[in-house]
DSSP file (Angstrom, degrees, kcal/mol; ACC not computed):
  #  RESIDUE AA STRUCTURE BP1 BP2  ACC     N-H-->O    O-->H-N    N-H-->O    O-->H-N    TCO  KAPPA ALPHA  PHI   PSI    X-CA   Y-CA   Z-CA
    1    1 A M              0   0    0      0, 0.0    56,-0.2     0, 0.0     2,-0.1   0.000 360.0 360.0 360.0 143.4    0.0    0.0    0.0
    2    2 A G        -     0   0    0     51,-0.1     2,-0.4    52,-0.1    49,-0.2  -0.460 360.0 -70.9  91.5-164.0    1.2    3.5   -0.7
    3    3 A K        -     0   0    0     47,-1.4    51,-0.3    -2,-0.1    52,-0.3  -0.999  39.4-112.7-138.6 132.2    4.1    4.7   -2.9
    4    4 A R        -     0   0    0     -2,-0.4    47,-0.1    50,-0.1    48,-0.1  -0.432  38.1-120.8 -64.1 131.3    7.8    4.4   -2.3
    5    5 A P        -     0   0    0      0, 0.0    -1,-0.1     0, 0.0     2,-0.1  -0.404  33.6 -95.7 -71.4 151.9    9.4    7.8   -1.7
    6    6 A P        -     0   0    0      0, 0.0     2,-0.2     0, 0.0    30,-0.1  -0.402  45.8-159.3 -65.8 143.2   12.1    9.0   -4.1
    7    7 A G        -     0   0    0     -2,-0.1     2,-0.3    31,-0.1    30,-0.2  -0.715  12.1-118.8-118.4 171.2   15.6    8.3   -2.9
    8    8 A L        -     0   0    0     29,-2.2     3,-0.1    -2,-0.2     4,-0.0  -0.754  19.0-126.2-105.6 155.5   19.0    9.7   -3.6
    9    9 A E  S    S-     0   0    0     -2,-0.3     2,-0.3     1,-0.2    -1,-0.1   0.873  92.2 -13.5 -64.4 -37.1   22.0    7.7   -5.0
   10   10 A A  S    S-     0   0    0     27,-0.1    -1,-0.2    -3,-0.0    29,-0.1  -0.961  90.1 -71.6-157.3 165.7   24.1    8.9   -2.0
   11   11 A A    >   -     0   0    0     -2,-0.3     3,-2.1     1,-0.1     2,-0.1  -0.363  62.2 -95.1 -63.4 143.2   23.9   11.6    0.7
   12   12 A R  G >  S+     0   0    0      1,-0.3     3,-2.2     2,-0.2    -1,-0.1  -0.372 108.8   1.0 -60.7 135.4   24.4   15.1   -0.5
   13   13 A A  G 3  S-     0   0    0      1,-0.3    -1,-0.3    -3,-0.1    -2,-0.1   0.698 124.6 -77.1  56.1  20.5   28.0   16.2   -0.2
   14   14 A G  G <  S+     0   0    0     -3,-2.1    -1,-0.3     1,-0.1    -2,-0.2   0.642 110.9 108.4  70.4  14.0   28.7   12.7    1.2
   15   15 A K    <   -     0   0    0     -3,-2.2    -3,-0.2    -5,-0.1    -1,-0.1  -0.884  53.3-159.3-130.5 101.8   27.2   13.6    4.6
   16   16 A P        -     0   0    0      0, 0.0    24,-0.2     0, 0.0     2,-0.1  -0.395  27.7-106.7 -73.0 155.1   23.9   12.2    5.6
   17   17 A D        -     0   0    0     22,-2.4     2,-1.6     1,-0.1     3,-0.1  -0.419  37.3-102.5 -71.2 157.5   21.8   13.9    8.3
   18   18 A E    >   -     0   0    0      1,-0.2     3,-2.3    -2,-0.1     4,-0.2  -0.646  41.1-175.7 -83.9  86.0   21.7   12.1   11.7
   19   19 A L  G >  S+     0   0    0     -2,-1.6     3,-2.0     1,-0.3     6,-0.2   0.709  72.7  76.1 -61.0 -20.7   18.2   10.6   11.2
   20   20 A T  G 3  S+     0   0    0      1,-0.3    -1,-0.3    -3,-0.1     4,-0.2   0.578  75.3  78.8 -68.9  -7.1   18.3    9.2   14.8
   21   21 A R  G <  S+     0   0    0     -3,-2.3     2,-0.6     2,-0.1    -1,-0.3   0.682  76.9  86.9 -70.9 -16.3   17.6   12.8   16.0
   22   22 A I  S X  S-     0   0    0     -3,-2.0     3,-2.4    -4,-0.2     2,-0.1  -0.757  95.1-114.8 -83.8 122.9   14.0   12.1   15.0
   23   23 A K  T 3  S+     0   0    0     -2,-0.6    50,-0.1     1,-0.3     3,-0.1  -0.383 103.2  29.5 -58.0 125.8   12.2   10.4   17.9
   24   24 A G  T 3  S+     0   0    0     -4,-0.2     2,-0.7     1,-0.2    -1,-0.3   0.222  94.6 101.8 106.0 -12.5   11.3    6.9   16.8
   25   25 A I    <   +     0   0    0     -3,-2.4    -1,-0.2    -6,-0.2    -3,-0.1  -0.905  49.5 178.2-106.5 109.6   14.2    6.4   14.4
   26   26 A G     >  -     0   0    0     -2,-0.7     4,-2.4    -3,-0.1     5,-0.2  -0.335  49.1 -83.4 -95.1-177.0   16.9    4.3   15.9
   27   27 A P  H  > S+     0   0    0      0, 0.0     4,-2.0     0, 0.0     5,-0.2   0.872 127.4  52.0 -57.4 -39.4   20.2    3.1   14.3
   28   28 A G  H  > S+     0   0    0      2,-0.2     4,-2.1     1,-0.2     5,-0.1   0.938 112.6  42.9 -64.9 -47.7   18.5    0.1   12.6
   29   29 A N  H  > S+     0   0    0      1,-0.2     4,-2.6     2,-0.2    -1,-0.2   0.845 110.5  57.6 -68.5 -32.2   15.7    2.2   11.0
   30   30 A S  H  X S+     0   0    0     -4,-2.4     4,-2.5     2,-0.2    -1,-0.2   0.931 108.5  46.2 -61.0 -44.6   18.2    4.9   10.1
   31   31 A Q  H  X S+     0   0    0     -4,-2.0     4,-2.0     2,-0.2    -2,-0.2   0.895 111.9  50.8 -64.9 -40.4   20.2    2.2    8.1
   32   32 A R  H  X S+     0   0    0     -4,-2.1     4,-0.7     2,-0.2    -2,-0.2   0.896 111.0  48.6 -65.6 -38.9   17.1    0.9    6.5
   33   33 A L  H ><>S+     0   0    0     -4,-2.6     5,-2.6     1,-0.2     3,-1.1   0.920 109.1  52.5 -65.8 -43.2   16.1    4.4    5.4
   34   34 A N  H ><5S+     0   0    0     -4,-2.5     3,-1.6     1,-0.3    -2,-0.2   0.882 103.4  59.1 -57.8 -37.4   19.6    5.0    4.0
   35   35 A G  H 3<5S+     0   0    0     -4,-2.0    -1,-0.3     1,-0.3    -2,-0.2   0.744 104.4  50.5 -63.5 -23.4   19.1    1.8    2.1
   36   36 A L  T <<5S-     0   0    0     -3,-1.1    -1,-0.3    -4,-0.7    -2,-0.2   0.449 126.9-101.8 -89.3  -2.7   16.1    3.4    0.4
   37   37 A G  T < 5S+     0   0    0     -3,-1.6   -29,-2.2    -4,-0.4     2,-0.7   0.655  79.8 136.9  88.1  16.9   18.1    6.5   -0.4
   38   38 A I      < +     0   0    0     -5,-2.6    -1,-0.3   -31,-0.2    -2,-0.2  -0.877   9.5 140.8-100.0 109.9   16.7    8.5    2.4
   39   39 A Y        +     0   0    0     -2,-0.7   -22,-2.4   -29,-0.1     2,-0.3   0.524  50.2  62.8-122.6 -14.6   19.6   10.4    4.0
   40   40 A H  S >> S-     0   0    0    -24,-0.2     4,-1.3     1,-0.1     3,-0.8  -0.887  70.5-128.6-129.9 149.5   18.2   13.9    4.9
   41   41 A F  H 3> S+     0   0    0     -2,-0.3     4,-2.7     1,-0.2     5,-0.2   0.870 108.8  59.7 -57.6 -39.4   15.6   15.5    7.1
   42   42 A D  H 3> S+     0   0    0      1,-0.2     4,-1.0     2,-0.2    -1,-0.2   0.801 100.4  56.4 -65.4 -26.2   14.1   17.5    4.1
   43   43 A Q  H <4 S+     0   0    0     -3,-0.8     3,-0.4     2,-0.2    -1,-0.2   0.937 111.5  41.9 -67.1 -45.2   13.4   14.2    2.3
   44   44 A I  H >< S+     0   0    0     -4,-1.3     3,-1.7     1,-0.2    -2,-0.2   0.893 109.7  59.0 -67.4 -39.5   11.3   12.9    5.2
   45   45 A A  H 3< S+     0   0    0     -4,-2.7    -1,-0.2     1,-0.3    -2,-0.2   0.778 105.2  51.3 -59.8 -26.6    9.7   16.4    5.7
   46   46 A A  T 3< S+     0   0    0     -4,-1.0    -1,-0.3    -3,-0.4    -2,-0.2   0.401  79.5 130.6 -93.8   2.5    8.4   16.2    2.1
   47   47 A W    <   -     0   0    0     -3,-1.7     2,-0.1    -4,-0.2    -3,-0.1  -0.302  48.2-141.8 -61.9 137.9    6.8   12.7    2.4
   48   48 A S     >  -     0   0    0    -45,-0.1     4,-2.5     1,-0.1     5,-0.2  -0.363  31.6 -97.6 -85.6 172.7    3.2   12.5    1.1
   49   49 A R  H  > S+     0   0    0      1,-0.2     4,-2.3     2,-0.2     5,-0.2   0.912 126.6  50.7 -58.3 -43.3    0.5   10.4    2.8
   50   50 A D  H  > S+     0   0    0      1,-0.2     4,-2.2     2,-0.2   -47,-1.4   0.883 110.7  48.6 -63.9 -38.8    1.1    7.6    0.3
   51   51 A E  H  > S+     0   0    0    -49,-0.2     4,-2.7     2,-0.2     5,-0.2   0.886 109.2  52.2 -70.0 -38.4    4.8    7.7    1.0
   52   52 A I  H  X S+     0   0    0     -4,-2.5     4,-2.6     1,-0.2    -2,-0.2   0.927 110.7  48.9 -60.5 -44.7    4.3    7.6    4.7
   53   53 A A  H  X S+     0   0    0     -4,-2.3     4,-2.0     2,-0.2    -2,-0.2   0.915 112.2  48.3 -61.8 -43.6    2.0    4.6    4.3
   54   54 A W  H  X S+     0   0    0     -4,-2.2     4,-2.8   -51,-0.3    -2,-0.2   0.943 114.0  44.7 -63.8 -48.7    4.7    2.8    2.1
   55   55 A V  H  X S+     0   0    0     -4,-2.7     4,-2.7   -52,-0.3     6,-0.2   0.903 111.2  54.3 -65.0 -40.5    7.6    3.5    4.5
   56   56 A G  H  <>S+     0   0    0     -4,-2.6     5,-3.1    -5,-0.2     4,-0.2   0.902 112.8  43.1 -59.3 -41.0    5.5    2.5    7.5
   57   57 A T  H ><5S+     0   0    0     -4,-2.0     3,-1.1     3,-0.2    -2,-0.2   0.913 112.6  52.8 -69.1 -43.7    4.7   -0.8    5.9
   58   58 A Y  H 3<5S+     0   0    0     -4,-2.8    -2,-0.2     1,-0.3    -1,-0.2   0.894 113.1  43.4 -58.8 -42.1    8.3   -1.3    4.7
   59   59 A L  T 3<5S-     0   0    0     -4,-2.7    -1,-0.3    -5,-0.2    -2,-0.2   0.479 113.0-120.9 -82.9  -1.5    9.6   -0.8    8.3
   60   60 A A  T < 5S+     0   0    0     -3,-1.1    -3,-0.2    -4,-0.2    -2,-0.1   0.835  84.9 109.8  62.8  35.1    6.8   -3.0    9.7
   61   61 A F    >>< -     0   0    0     -5,-3.1     3,-2.1    -6,-0.2     4,-0.6  -0.402  49.7-172.7-132.0  56.4    5.6   -0.1   11.8
   62   62 A P  T 34 S+     0   0    0      0, 0.0    -9,-0.1     0, 0.0    -8,-0.0  -0.283  76.0   9.1 -55.8 132.0    2.2    1.0   10.2
   63   63 A G  T 3> S+     0   0    0    -11,-0.1     4,-2.5   -10,-0.0     5,-0.2   0.164  99.5 104.0  87.7 -18.4    1.0    4.2   11.9
   64   64 A R  H <> S+     0   0    0     -3,-2.1     4,-2.7     1,-0.2     5,-0.2   0.885  73.4  58.2 -66.3 -38.5    4.2    4.8   13.8
   65   65 A I  H  <>S+     0   0    0     -4,-0.6     5,-2.1     1,-0.2     6,-0.4   0.902 113.0  40.4 -60.0 -41.0    5.4    7.6   11.5
   66   66 A D  H >45S+     0   0    0      3,-0.2     3,-1.0     2,-0.2    -2,-0.2   0.927 113.6  52.8 -71.5 -45.5    2.2    9.6   12.2
   67   67 A R  H 3<5S+     0   0    0     -4,-2.5    -2,-0.2     1,-0.3    -1,-0.2   0.881 117.9  37.1 -58.4 -38.8    2.1    8.7   15.9
   68   68 A E  T 3<5S-     0   0    0     -4,-2.7    -1,-0.3    -5,-0.2    -2,-0.2   0.398 106.1-129.5 -96.5   2.7    5.7    9.9   16.4
   69   69 A N  T <>5 +     0   0    0     -3,-1.0     4,-2.7    -4,-0.3     5,-0.2   0.894  40.7 168.9  53.1  49.7    5.3   12.8   13.9
   70   70 A W  H  ><S+     0   0    0     -5,-2.1     4,-2.7     1,-0.2     5,-0.2   0.893  75.3  51.5 -57.5 -41.0    8.4   12.0   11.9
   71   71 A V  H  > S+     0   0    0     -6,-0.4     4,-2.4     2,-0.2    -1,-0.2   0.933 111.8  45.6 -66.1 -45.2    7.4   14.5    9.2
   72   72 A G  H  > S+     0   0    0      2,-0.2     4,-2.1     1,-0.2    -1,-0.2   0.911 114.5  48.4 -63.2 -42.5    6.9   17.3   11.7
   73   73 A Q  H  X S+     0   0    0     -4,-2.7     4,-2.4     1,-0.2    -2,-0.2   0.917 111.6  50.1 -62.7 -42.6   10.1   16.6   13.5
   74   74 A A  H  X S+     0   0    0     -4,-2.7     4,-1.8    -5,-0.2    -2,-0.2   0.880 108.0  53.3 -64.9 -38.1   12.0   16.4   10.1
   75   75 A K  H  X S+     0   0    0     -4,-2.4     4,-0.9     2,-0.2    -1,-0.2   0.927 111.0  46.6 -61.8 -43.8   10.5   19.8    9.1
   76   76 A A  H  < S+     0   0    0     -4,-2.1     3,-0.4     1,-0.2    -2,-0.2   0.904 114.0  47.6 -64.4 -40.8   11.7   21.3   12.3
   77   77 A L  H  < S+     0   0    0     -4,-2.4    -1,-0.2     1,-0.2    -2,-0.2   0.754 113.6  47.2 -73.3 -24.2   15.2   19.8   11.9
   78   78 A S  H  < S+     0   0    0     -4,-1.8    -1,-0.2    -5,-0.2    -2,-0.2   0.539  86.7 109.6 -94.6  -7.2   15.5   20.8    8.3
   79   79 A A  S  < S-     0   0    0     -4,-0.9     3,-0.1    -3,-0.4    -3,-0.0  -0.418  80.5-102.8 -68.3 141.8   14.4   24.4    8.8
   80   80 A P        -     0   0    0      0, 0.0    -1,-0.1     0, 0.0     2,-0.1  -0.350  43.5 -98.2 -63.1 144.9   17.2   27.0    8.5
   81   81 A A              0   0    0      1,-0.1    -3,-0.0    -3,-0.1     0, 0.0  -0.403 360.0 360.0 -64.3 137.5   18.5   28.3   11.8
   82   82 A Q              0   0    0     -2,-0.1    -1,-0.1    -3,-0.1    -3,-0.0   0.421 360.0 360.0 -94.2 360.0   16.9   31.6   12.7
């Protein structure tokens, strides 16, 4: 169910974001996301409903992304410093 989010070939500038800063993403899920080409907070911040459903199923955590507000956390973490 859902749609796989677009991924990158590699992290931008060779430096992925520390996805474990998002509550609910541990080292294992961070590695699995990297395996999908998801390396940066702004990628997670841009997920659609279909992409959230797909990733939740892929990680075997349906509903967890919404419950833990990964997209909202990623938006805050990817926002430019004020």
